[in-house]
Backbone bond lengths (Angstrom), bond angles and torsions (degrees), N, CA, C in turn:
res aa  C-N    CA-C-N  psi(-1)  N-CA   C-N-CA  omega(-1)  CA-C   N-CA-C  phi
1 M - - - 1.442 - - 1.528 108.47 -
2 K 1.296 116.10 133.10 1.463 121.49 178.52 1.526 108.30 -96.54
3 L 1.324 116.38 128.80 1.459 121.73 -179.57 1.523 109.60 -106.83
4 N 1.314 115.67 146.79 1.465 121.14 -175.88 1.527 111.22 -95.18
5 F 1.328 115.96 76.75 1.455 120.83 174.45 1.523 109.01 -81.12
6 N 1.351 116.38 144.76 1.462 119.05 175.89 1.532 109.29 -84.27
7 E 1.318 115.76 176.90 1.468 121.39 -174.10 1.528 112.40 -59.54
8 K 1.337 117.37 -44.45 1.468 120.64 -179.34 1.526 111.14 -66.12
9 Q 1.322 116.58 -38.15 1.460 120.08 177.73 1.530 110.60 -64.62
10 I 1.326 116.65 -42.68 1.465 121.21 179.00 1.526 110.17 -63.14
11 E 1.337 117.27 -41.13 1.470 120.62 177.79 1.526 110.68 -59.38
12 L 1.334 116.98 -44.52 1.460 120.09 179.50 1.525 110.85 -66.31
13 L 1.318 117.52 -42.85 1.466 120.41 178.89 1.526 110.91 -61.02
14 N 1.328 116.79 -40.12 1.469 120.16 177.58 1.529 111.14 -66.91
15 K 1.333 116.91 -35.18 1.466 121.21 177.40 1.531 110.39 -66.24
16 I 1.325 116.58 -40.88 1.467 120.87 177.97 1.523 109.39 -63.23
17 G 1.322 116.16 -43.23 1.459 121.46 174.73 1.516 114.54 95.01
18 F 1.313 115.37 122.73 1.462 123.10 177.45 1.522 108.94 -137.94
19 D 1.327 116.01 155.09 1.467 121.74 179.40 1.520 111.84 -87.78
20 F 1.321 116.75 14.01 1.458 122.27 -179.12 1.521 108.74 -144.21
21 D 1.317 116.06 165.96 1.463 122.31 -179.51 1.525 108.95 -82.37
22 V 1.332 116.62 112.61 1.466 120.63 -177.47 1.522 112.69 -69.82
23 T 1.332 117.11 -12.30 1.467 120.38 178.78 1.525 111.60 -94.87
24 G 1.324 116.76 -2.76 1.463 120.87 -178.16 1.517 112.14 -89.82
25 D 1.322 114.92 -167.00 1.456 122.43 177.34 1.528 107.81 -76.96
26 L 1.329 117.59 114.13 1.461 122.34 -171.63 1.526 112.03 -99.16
27 S 1.319 115.72 139.30 1.463 121.04 174.44 1.533 108.73 -81.55
28 D 1.323 116.32 168.39 1.463 120.52 176.74 1.526 110.89 -60.04
29 D 1.329 117.16 -39.86 1.467 120.73 179.23 1.524 111.60 -64.56
30 E 1.330 117.46 -38.88 1.467 120.95 178.58 1.526 110.61 -67.33
31 I 1.321 117.11 -38.97 1.468 120.88 177.39 1.526 109.90 -63.77
32 M 1.331 116.97 -41.63 1.471 120.93 177.43 1.528 110.73 -62.93
33 E 1.333 117.20 -39.49 1.463 120.93 178.82 1.527 110.80 -64.86
34 I 1.326 117.07 -41.70 1.468 120.36 176.78 1.523 109.39 -59.91
35 D 1.321 117.01 -47.13 1.461 121.59 -179.03 1.532 111.04 -58.46
36 E 1.319 116.95 -46.12 1.465 120.97 -179.10 1.523 111.92 -64.95
37 K 1.323 116.91 -46.92 1.468 120.13 -176.81 1.527 111.89 -69.31
38 V 1.333 117.48 -38.07 1.468 120.04 178.97 1.528 109.61 -68.13
39 S 1.321 117.63 -39.08 1.469 120.94 177.14 1.524 110.81 -62.05
40 D 1.325 116.63 -44.08 1.467 120.51 177.30 1.527 111.03 -63.18
41 Y 1.338 116.91 -43.84 1.461 121.52 -179.70 1.532 109.75 -61.43
42 F 1.334 116.42 -40.94 1.465 120.90 177.21 1.528 110.01 -59.31
43 A 1.324 116.70 -44.83 1.467 120.44 -178.44 1.529 111.78 -61.71
44 Y 1.324 117.41 -36.69 1.472 121.54 -178.31 1.531 113.60 -83.64
45 Y 1.331 117.37 -38.26 1.469 120.47 -169.66 1.529 114.91 -124.24
46 G 1.322 118.51 -2.80 1.459 120.93 -171.46 1.510 116.31 -92.01
47 L 1.331 116.72 -2.83 1.463 120.10 -178.98 1.522 110.00 -123.80
48 D 1.335 115.98 144.39 1.461 119.18 177.21 1.528 109.70 -87.49
49 E 1.316 116.39 -172.77 1.465 120.83 -175.82 1.526 113.05 -65.02
50 N 1.333 117.74 -18.51 1.463 121.94 177.91 1.521 111.95 -98.17
51 D 1.331 116.54 12.76 1.470 123.46 -177.05 1.524 112.91 60.91
52 S 1.328 116.25 26.95 1.461 121.49 172.39 1.522 108.05 -93.53
53 V 1.323 115.89 147.77 1.461 120.21 -179.63 1.523 109.32 -68.88
54 N 1.336 116.81 127.03 1.465 121.49 177.78 1.533 109.96 -96.13
55 D 1.330 117.07 -174.14 1.466 120.72 -177.33 1.529 112.07 -60.73
56 T 1.319 116.52 -39.82 1.466 120.05 177.85 1.524 109.97 -63.60
57 G 1.314 115.83 -41.44 1.462 120.29 178.11 1.514 112.35 -62.71
58 L 1.330 116.39 -40.50 1.466 119.85 178.01 1.523 110.98 -63.11
59 L 1.317 115.93 -38.90 1.462 120.61 178.32 1.532 110.27 -66.28
60 C 1.319 116.64 -43.15 1.468 120.30 176.04 1.531 110.43 -60.48
61 E 1.324 116.54 -44.04 1.462 120.41 179.00 1.516 111.40 -60.32
62 S 1.332 117.28 -39.49 1.464 119.92 -179.24 1.529 111.11 -65.38
63 I 1.335 116.69 -35.22 1.468 120.45 176.23 1.527 109.76 -68.88
64 M 1.327 116.67 -44.40 1.462 120.41 179.70 1.530 111.37 -64.22
65 D 1.331 116.96 -31.94 1.469 120.31 175.79 1.522 110.98 -63.07
66 I 1.329 116.70 -42.87 1.471 120.72 177.89 1.528 109.74 -60.94
67 L 1.322 116.45 -45.46 1.463 120.71 -179.46 1.526 111.00 -66.73
68 G 1.326 117.13 -33.73 1.458 121.64 -179.80 1.513 113.69 -69.60
69 E 1.324 116.62 -20.11 1.464 121.00 179.66 1.522 112.60 -81.49
70 L 1.334 117.54 -6.36 1.468 120.97 -177.82 1.511 111.38 -78.02
């Protein structure tokens, strides 16, 4: 399944790092891996010192929203 990530989302996904092309036709296992890694990345980098969602967190949330619509 091909997902329509925008440029900023693709940049973040590439920064997180995957062994496959996130812009290509994705298997269910690859989609699950994206979901897990983005969730972990959100936990580490998506909140500021006041536990408010920062820009990175908003970007992670937007990716998780796309995955949640599947």
